[in-house]
C-alpha positions, -999 to 999 in steps of 0.1 A, spaced: 0 0 0 13 35 -9 3 64 13 5 99 -1 1 127 25 2 164 17 0 190 44 -4 223 27 -4 244 59 1 236 96 -13 262 120 -2 259 156 -26 282 175 -11 296 206 23 280 200 53 300 191 82 282 174 114 301 170 122 305 133 155 286 136 137 257 152 110 254 126 129 231 102 138 208 132 101 207 142 90 200 106 116 172 102 106 155 135 69 158 126 75 142 92 96 114 106 71 106 134 41 108 112 58 84 87 67 61 116 31 61 128 16 55 94 41 27 86 37 10 120 1 15 127 -13 21 92 -45 38 83 -80 29 94 -101 11 69 -121 43 65 -91 61 50 -76 33 30 -97 42 0 -86 78 2 -98 110 17 -94 148 15 -98 170 46 -101 207 44 -92 210 80 -82 187 109 -82 198 145 -57 180 167 -55 174 204 -38 200 226 0 199 227 18 199 260 44 224 252 62 227 285 91 250 289 118 224 283 105 209 250 131 204 223 121 210 187 122 172 180 99 164 209 75 191 198 74 177 162 67 142 176 38 155 197 24 174 167 26 143 145 8 122 172 -19 148 173 -23 149 135 -23 111 134 -51 110 160 -71 135 140 -69 114 109 -82 84 129 -110 105 143 -120 118 109 -120 83 95 -146 73 121 -169 103 111 -166 95 74 
């Protein structure tokens, strides 16, 4: 099975990411989302495809000590959870 995922824009309401950390957050998000999709796959509701205009993820625990990689991983888990929730609604 091939999975094609395109995120046109990621909006992090209430979360400021230092510009120099943005690429690190993005790389960690992509790596973790790839890992989750590869390991856990997609629900049957999404295996035939789907387009979502908007997904709302769970809140992110930013904490003062979060490193960019940890933040990217948390965001990926939130996105993955949103995909699963939307598949149930479909």
